[in-house]
N, C-alpha and C positions, 0 to 999 in steps of 0.2 A: 868872862864876866857873867855872873849869874843875874838873871832878871829878877826883879822884885816879885815877891809872892803875891798872887791875887788874893783878894779877900775871900775868906771861907764862907761858903754858902750854908746856911743853917736850914735844916729841914724841920719844918714845924709840923708836928704830928697832927693828924686830923682829929678833930674832936667830934665825937658823936655819941650821943646817948642811946642811939638805937642799936640794939644788939643785932638786928637783922642786917644793918649796913656793915657792921663789923664782920659778920660772917661772910657777907658778899666780898668784902675787901680781902679777907683771908683766902677765900677760894680763888679770887682773881690773881692774887700774889702767887699762890701755889701754881696756878696754870701758867703764868708768865715764867716762873722759875723752871718749870718742867718743859718749857717750850711747847705748850699745848695750844690747840686752836682756840682763839678767843671769840669765834663766831657766835656760840651760844650766849655768851655774856652780852655781846652787842645786841643781838636780836631781843634778848630779854629786856635790856634797858630801853630799847625803842618801843617794844611792845607795851611795857609798863608806863611809857611816857616820861621816864626819868633819865635821859641821856646825861644830864649834868652830874648826876650821882656817879655814873661810870667815869666821866671825865675827871671828877674829883678823886676817885679811887686811883686812876692811872697817874695823875699828878702826884698823889701821895706816895705811890710806889716809886716814881722817878726820884722824888726827893729823898726817899729812904735809901736808894742805891747811891745817890750822890754822896751822902754821908759815908757810906761804906768805902767809896772810891777815895774820898778824902782821907779816911783812916789808913787805907793801904798806902797812899802816897806818903803820908807821914812816916809810916813804918819803913819805907825804902828811900828816904830822902838822901842819906849818905851815899848809898850805892849809886844814885842818880848823878851826884856830884862827881864821883870817881869816873863814871861812864863818860861824862862830858869832857873831863880832862883827857881821857883816852882818845876821844874823838878829835880833840884839838891837836894832839900829837900826830894823830893819823892824817890829819888834813895837810900837814907839811909834807908828809911822805907822799901824799897823793899829788901834791903840786910838783914835786920832783919827778914823780912817775909820769905826770902829764907832759912835762918838758921832754922827758926821754921818749915818750910815745910820739910826740910831735916830730921829733928828729927822725925817729924810725919811719914814720909815715912819709916824711919828705924823701927819705932815701928810697923807700918802697915805691913811691909814685915815680920817681925818676927811673928806677929800674923796670917797673911793670908797664910803663906807658907804651913802649914798642910792642910788648906782648899783648896788651889790651887792643891795640890797633889790629894786630894779626888776628886776635880772637874775633873782633867785630867783623873783619873780612871773611873769616871762616864761617861765622854764623850766617852772614849774608849769602855766602856762596851755598851753604847748606840749604838755606831756605829756597834759593833759586833752583837748586837740584831737586828739592822736594816738589816744588811747583812744576818743574819740568816732568818729573815722574808722574805726578798727578795728571798733567796734561796728556802725557803719553797713554796712561791708563784710560783716560777719558776718550782719547782718540780710538784706542783699541776697542773700548766698549761701544763707541759709536759705529765703528766699522762692523763689529759683530751685529749690532742692532740693525744697521743698514742691510746686512746680509739676510737677517731674519725677515726684515720688512720686505726685501726683494722677493724672498721665497713666498711670503704671505701674498704679495701682489700676484706672483706667478700662479699660485694655487687658486687665487680668486679668479684670475683670468681663465684658468682651465676648469673652473667650477668644481675644483677639488676642495670643497668647503671644510671637510674634516681636517685636512692638513693645514688649511688656512687658520682654522680655529686653534689648532695646536701651536702654530707659530704665534698667534696673538696671545695665547696663554703663556708661552715662553717669554714674550716681550714683557707682559705684565708681571710675571713672576721673577724673572732674572735681571731685566734691564731697566725697568721703570724706576726703581729706587736707586739704581746706580747712575742714572743719567744726571750729570752735573748741570746741564743747561736747563734752566727753568722754562725757556721757550720750547725746547724740544719735549720736555716733560709734559707741558700743557698741551702741546700738539698731540702727543701719544694719548694722554688722558681723554682728549676729545675724540680722537679717531678710533680708538679701540671699541667703545660702545657703538659707534657708527658702523664699524665693520661687522660686529656681531648682529646688529639690527639688520644690516643689508643681507647677511647670510640667512638670517631667520626668514626674511621676506622672500628671498629666492627659493629657499627650501619649501616654504609654505605654498609658493606658486607652483613648484614642481609637484608637490603633494596634491594640490587642487587639480592640476592637469591629470594626475594619476587617478583621482576620484572620478573625473569625467570619463577617462578612457576605460576604467575598470568596469563601468556599467555595460559598455558595448562588449568588452571582453567577457564579462560574466554571462551575457546572453549566448555568445558563441560557445563559451566553455560549457554552459549547461546543455546546449544542443548537442555538443560533441559527446559529453558524458552520457546523456540519455541515449544518443545514437549507439554508443558502444554498449550500453546496457541492453539495448534492443538486439544488437548483433549477438551479444552473449546469450540472450534468451533464445534467439533463433538457433544458435549452435546447440544449446541444451535440448531444444525441441527436436532438432535433427537427430541428436544422440538418442533421445527417448524413442523416436521412430525406429531407429536401427535396433535399439534394444528390444522393442516390441516385436519387430520382425524376427530377430534372433530367437526370442522366446517362443514365438509362434512356430517357427521352423523346428525348434528343439522339441516342442510339444507334439508336433505332428509327425516327426521323424521316428522311424522304428529303430534307428541306430542311436548310439550315444554320441552326441555331438557337443563340442565345446566351442563357444563363440567368444572371441576377444574383441572388444570394441576399444579402439584407441581414441583417447581424448586429446584434443588440441591443447597446446600450452597457452593458457590465458594470462600468464603472469605479466603484469605491467600494462594490461589493457585499460583497466579502469582506475584502480586506486593509485597505481604508480605511474601511469602513462600520461597524466595531464599535469603539465607545469612543474614537474619535478626538477627540471633543469633551469627553472626560472623563465622559460620562454615556451617554445614548442609551437605546435600548429595553431593553438588558440591565442598566442601572444601573451601568455600568462607570465608577467614579469613583476616581481616585487622589489626591484632595485630601487626605484624612486621612493617607495614606502619605507624600505629598510634604511635608506640614507637619511630620509627626513627624521625617522625615529632616532637614528644614531646621532644626528646633529643636535636634535633637541635634548638628547641625553647629555651630550657634551656641553650644551648651553645651560644645563641644570633645569630644563623645562620638561622633564620626562613625564611627570604626572599630568601636566596640562595638555601635552600632546596626546597622551592616552585618552583623556576625556574628549579631546577634540576629535580624534579618530572615531571613537565609539559613537559620539553624537552624530557625526556626519554619515557614518555607515548605517546608523539606525534611521536617519532621514531618508537615505537612499532606499533602504528596504521598504520603508513606508510608502515611498513614491512608486516602488515596484508593485505595490498591492493595488494600484489604481486600475480598474477594469473599464475600458472605454465603452461608453454606451453607444458610440457611433459604429463600432465594429462588432459583428456577432461573436460571441464567446467561442463558438466552434472554430472560427478562423483565427482567433487570437490566443487560444488557450495554450498552444505550444510555446509561443513567445512568453506568455505569462509565467508558465511553470519553468521554462528553461532559464529565465532571468533569475528566478528564486533559487533554482538548483545551482546555477553558476555562482550566485552570491555566497552560498554556503560552502561550495567547493573552495572558493577563495578564502573564506574565513577559516576553514579547516587548515589550509596551508599557512595562513597567517598565525594561527594558534600554534602550529607545530614548528614554524621557522621564524616567527616574529620576535623571539627573544623576550617574551612577556608583554608585548604590545597590547594584547587582548587576552583576557583570562577565559578559562573554560566555562565558568559560570556566566560570563557575559555572552559568550556564544550560545550557551543553552537558553539564556533569556531571549536572545534574538530568535532562536529557533522556535521557542514557545509562541512568540508573537506571530511568526510566520505560519506555523501550523494552525493556530487559531484562525488567522485570516484566510488561509487556504480552505479550511473546513467550512468557514462561513460562505466563501465564494462558491464552493462546490454545492453546498446545501441550496443556496439561492439559485444557481444555474440548473442543477438537477431538477429542482421543483418546477422550473419553467419548461423544461424540455418535454416534447411529446413524440420524439422519434428515437427508437431504440438504437439505431446506428450511431446517432449523435452521442448518446449516453455511453455507448461502447467505446467510441473513439476517445472521448475524454477520460473514461475510466482506464483505458489501456495506457494512455500517456501518463496518467497519475500513478499508475502502478509502476511504470518505468521510472518515474521520478522517485518513487519510494525505494525501488531497488538500488537506484544510483546513490541516494543519500544514506541509505542504510549501510552501504559499504564504507561510508565515511563515519559511521557511528551515530548517526542521527536517528532517534526513535520515530517511527512512522505509524504507530498503532492507531492514532487518532484519524489519520487519513484513511487507513484500511477500514476503520469502523464506519466512516461516511460511505465508503463504497459498498460495504455489506448492508448498510441500512437501506440502500436503494436497489438492492437485488430484486425484490419483488416487483417494484415499479418497472425496472428494466425488462423483466420477463413478461410482464403484462403488455408492455408496449411491443415487445418482440412477438408475442402471440397475436396481437392486433395486426401487426404488419404481415405476419405469415397468413393470417386469416384472409386478408385482402389478396395476397399473392396466390394462395391456394384457390380462392374463389375465381380469380381470373384464369388460372391454369385449368381448373375443372370446367369452367364455362366454355373454354376454347376447345374442349375435347370433341372430336368428330367421330368417335367410336370406330376408328379405322386402325388396323394393324400398322405398326410403325415400320417404315422401310429404312434400312441402313445400307448405304452403298460402300462405305469405307470402313476399314478396321478401326480407325480412330473414333468413328461414330459408335461402333459397337463397344469399344473400351469406355467411351464417355457415358453412354446410356445404359450399359449392362454391367460390364465388369466393375466399374467404379462403385456400384451399389450391391455387387455380389448377388445379382438376381438371375444369373445364368443357371441353366439346368445341366450343363455339361462343361467340362474343362476344355473341351475341344473347340477351337475357334471355327465358327461356321464359314461356309463359302459366301461370298458377297456377289450381288446384293442379297441381303438377309432380311427376311420379313419376320419381325418379332411377334410373339403371341400377345403382346400388350399394345395399347395405344400410347400416344405421346404424353398423355396425362401422367402416366406412371413415372417416367424419368423426371418430368417437370416437378411433380410433387416430391419426388425423392431428393431433388436438388434443393428444394425449399426446406425440407426437413433436415437434410444434412447441414445446410447453412445455419439453420436454427441451432443444431447441436454445437457446431463450431463456435457460433456467436455466444451461446450459453456458456460453453467451457471457457471461451476467451474471457468472458466477464468474470467467471468464478475463479479462473486461474490467477495466481499472483495477487490474491486479495486477502491473504492472511489465513485462508482455510486450507488445511492439508488434504482433507477428504471431502470432496464436494460432489461425488458421483450421485449420491442419493438425491441431492437437490436438482442436478441436471436431469436425472431420470424422472423425477416428479414432474418437472415442466415438460419433458418429452412425452410423458404419458398424457398430459393435458393437451399437448399439441395434437397427438394422434387421436385420442379418444374424444376430445371436445371440438377440435377444429377440423381436422382432416376427415374424421369419421362422419361428422355432421354434414360437411360439405358434400361428401360422396353420397350420403343418404339422400340429401336434397336433390342431387343430380339424378340419382336413380328414380326418385319419386316424381320428378318433374320433366325429365328430358328423354327418357327411354320410351320409344314407341314401337319397337319391333324386337323379334327374337335375336337378330344379329347384334343389335346394340346391347341387349341384355346379356348375350353370350360374351360379347367383348368386355362388358363391365365385370362379369363374373371372372373372366380370365385376368383382368386387371387386378381384382381383389386377391386372386391366388398369387400373383407376382408380388403384390404389396405385402402379402403375408411373409414372404421370404425377405422382402426389403425391411420389414420391421425388426427381424432378427439382426440384420445388418446395422440398423439404427442403434440398437442398444449395445451391440458390440463396439460400434464406432464411438459411442459416448463413453463406454468403459475404457477403451484404449486412450482416448484423448484425456480422460480423467486419471489415467495411471492405475486403473483397477485391472487385475488379472482377469482374462476371459473366462477362466474356469468358474470364477465367482458369479459372473453374469449367467453362464449356462446353468449353474447350480440353482440360481434364483429366478429362472425364466418364468415369466408371467403369461397370462392369457393374451390371446391376440387382441390388441387394442382396437382394431377396426372390425370387430365382429358384428356390430350393428350393420355396417355397410356391406360386409360380406353376406350376412344373412339376408339383407334386403336385396342384394344383387341376385343371390341364388333363388330367393323367393320370387323376385320379379321374373327371372328366367323360367323357373318352373311354372309360375303362373301363366306366362305367355304360352309355354309349351302345352300346359293343360288346356288353355283356350284353343290352341291349334288342334289338340287331340279331341277336344269336345266337338269340334267341327266334324271330325271323322267318326266320332262315336255316335253322331246322330244317325249314321247308317245302321245302327243296331235296331232301329225301327223297322228295317227291311227284313229282319230275321223272321223266318216262318216258325212261329212258336208252337204250332200244332202240326209240324211236318211229319210225313210218313217215314222219312229217312234222315239220319244225321249227316250234315255236310262233312265230307272227308278232308277237305282242304281249308276248313275254317270259313267263317262268315266274312262277308265283304268288308265290314268295318275294321276287323282285326287286320286284314291284309293291308288296308290303307294305312292303318296306324303303324304297322311294322315297316312299310315302305318309307313312311315319313321319319320314323325313328332311325332307320338305316341311313337316310340322308343326313339326319341331324348328327348322328354319331360320326359319320365320315367327315362332316364339317367341324364339329366340336372338338374332335380329338386333335385337330391341328393347333388349337389354342388353349383348350381347357385341360387342366391337370386331371388325371384319371379319378382322383378322389372327388373333385368337384363334379365331374361328369357322372360319376357313380351316384352322388347325392341327388343330382337333378333327375337322373333316370329313375332313381328310387322313388322320388316324389311323383314322377309321371306314372310309373307302374302302380303305385298305391292309388293314384287318382283313377287310372283305368279300372283297377279292381273295384274301387268304390262306385264307379259309374256302372259297371256290370251289375253289382249288387243293387245299386239304386234303381236300375232299370227293372230288375226282377221284382223289386219291392213296389215300384211306382204303379199308379193306376192305369198307365198306358198299356201295361201287359196284364190282361185279365186272367189268362191261363196259358199254360204251356205243358208240353209233354216231355217224356224222357228223351226223345230224339233232339228236341231243342236244347235240353240241358247237356246232352252229349256233344252237341255242336259247340256250346259254350266251353265245355271241357277241352275240345280241340283248340278253340281260340286261346285258352289259357296255356295249353302246351306249346302253341306257336310262340306265345310271348316268352315262355320259359326257354324255348329253343333259341329265341333271339338273345336272351340274356346269356345262355351258354356260349353263343357265338362270339360274345365279347371277351372271351377268356384271354385273348391276346392283349387286351387293354387292361383288364382287371385281374386281380388275384382270385383264387378259388373262393376265398372268403367273401370278396366283393360280389362275385357272381351269385353266391348263396344269398347274400343280402338282397340282391335284385329279385331273385326268385321269391324270397320271403315277402317282398312287397306285394305280391299277388295273393298272399295268404287269405285275405278276406273273401275274395270271390272263389278261390280254389277250395277252401274248406267248406263253403256253402254248396258248391257243386258236388264235392265228394260226399257230403251229407245226403244230398238229394239222390245221388246214385248208389248210396250204400244199401246193402241188403239188410242191414240192421241199424236203421236210423235211431232206434231207441237208445243206442249206446251213447247218444249225446247227453242222456240223462245221467250217465256215470261220470262223477266228477273227475276221476283219474283220466278216463278216455277223453273227456271234454277238454281238460287242460292240455293233454298231449296233442290232440288232433283237431280240436275246434275252439281253440282259445281266443280267436278273434271274432267269433260270431256273437251277434246279439240275439237273444232268444225271441224277442218280439219280431225281429225281421225273419227269423227262422219260421215262426208261426205263419207270418203273412205269405212268405214264399211257398211254404209247404202246402198251404191251402190252395195255391194256384196250380199245383202239379196234378195232371190228369193222366190216367193210364190209356193205353191204345184203344181200349174198347169204348172210349169216350164216356165211361162211367165216372162221374165226378165223386170224389170222396172229400169234398170240402166241408160236409156237415158230418156230425158225429152221431146223429140220431137215426139216420136213414141209410145205413150201410147194408148192402145186400150180401147174400151168401157167396157172390162171385168174387169178393175181395181176396186178392192174393196175400200171402204172408207179408210181403214187403210193404204193401199199402196199409195193411193192418198195423204193422209196426209204426208206420209213419203217422197213422191216425192216433195211435197211442201216444206218440211223441207230442203231437199237437195238443192233445187233451191234457197231458201232464204239464206242458209249458204254459197252457192257459191257466191251469190251476195255480201254478207258481206265480203268474202275473196277478 
């Protein structure tokens, strides 16, 4: 049965006179038909404040579509009726189908119910099996987890922290998410951070203990390293001594000799011998440090540990710089520098074996800080020191520190610059110390020949300074030609040389002989020479003392050659260069003063004998054949003098002294003839003086066993002044004195004024004086006439 038709709804078209509203309506209709977005229309309506217009347009569109729907329904009305009839017939078929399905369902339920029960049982059983398998897997996981936890506990008990952390990481990575028990998971989530924190605390404590221990180890390590550097230096010095001996022997040998010096194997002594095995004599062990670093790497705290390590080591280094004001630096400097040396030996090892714990730049920064502080400390301490030996001790240890750390690659130029800067101060202090020692040694001199009873005394006092005159060892007891002052001063000078070379060595300068030589010159010429001159001028009262002093100076002259050779050898300079640049004797003032003092005392002694010249018979009838009394006394004294002096004085010194004495005797003879004490004399007296001079020359000739022929001639030449005057007075042609050639050859020492004075005093045997030139008689002989002519000509020249 068809239902009644509903009344048709009529769409009343919107009336509007406004063309703009129509346009908006058309645009809205088009947008709805095209299924476009209506948002712009809505916003525009609300913006313009006219939502009713939009609502009106929408209603108008809806009414227009209703009419279209109605038209469509009218067009398909018959088809709809036919479709309804088909549906009604289909409904009866559906009812029959429903009955059939109900019957089939009943039968199916009856047949499937047992199967469904079996299926339910199967599903339940399968769920149980699944749960059992899950339980078994959980149990297995728990068993494995417990095994890992047990290993972790065992590693913790054994302080095997790295393996414990690996176990904890395995638990967190592999088992934490697989743990079904929430209680167990919560327990693990709580314990894992606690275990890591515990390990970190334990490792930090071990690292802290290592920091405390490494300070003591560093001090011992630094002392060991510096001690080994000192031993290596000593071996090098011994090798250089052997090399110098070999070179000296090769230089002096007439045969070709080849010397091979074997060097000891020094590998592993310094650079590789300390702590390379992680331990060693110094207990240098990095195990705790490396483990702490490794554990922090495992914990992901590598950067923090690096910073922590660097800051702590920097603090330790800063504390090592503290110099105690209660302890003299001389007593604490070895500990101070050994601590710093050990610190950087450790840091070098950490740099090479620490796996990046500290960088090279960080070590260099620490070294720059240390060098700056050490230079500051040295500058301060050196400025306060007033003892050369203290300066040398500290410099030597600092140089060993430099050698030690330079082998590890640390630059030490700044330290060497500080040492070089105080070179002059050290030598000034050393000169001051030596001045005091030399003054004491010189003041203690008793001017007695030194007695040596044993060979070791001879070796210590003579051979060690190369002042022996023969290579043959003398018989003992041996009386040396010098006094005890000589070896005492030699020891002081040798010690000065060795201390100077020691300060200059290993100070960054390769060639320092010129510096050592400069200060050695000052020591000899300013200190020793002045002390000896003062001694000579204030303490010598007799000939024996003056003779001993002159003998000492002769020995010291040989010693000075040894001093410069010794300085050259210690400085590594070939001896041939020293011999090639040999300088003047630096003690020449003292030598000249000693010889002048000796000759002055001898002249005074001779003057005592020369007073006997007043006993000469100046107008005697005969010339004395054996010389006058004064000359015999003088010769006796000189013979005694020579016999005594030749035991200690070198021949050249004795020759110079005798030369001065002879010249003085000659001057005394001439002075006596010129003086007013002799009013006149005759030829016999002059002939007697000639005999005296020949006796003196004969004495000089008798010394041929002591002197060379040239030295004997020099002694004879010392009498030239008196001899030439006597020869002129006894000459048959005294006017030859006016001939320049003859005068230069035979009378070159004579003063023409003295010749005039002496010539005027000469009288002939007839007692006829010819001292005036206006009253000469006819009885004048040719010789006297020539002499008068000479006197007149000389007066004209005057």
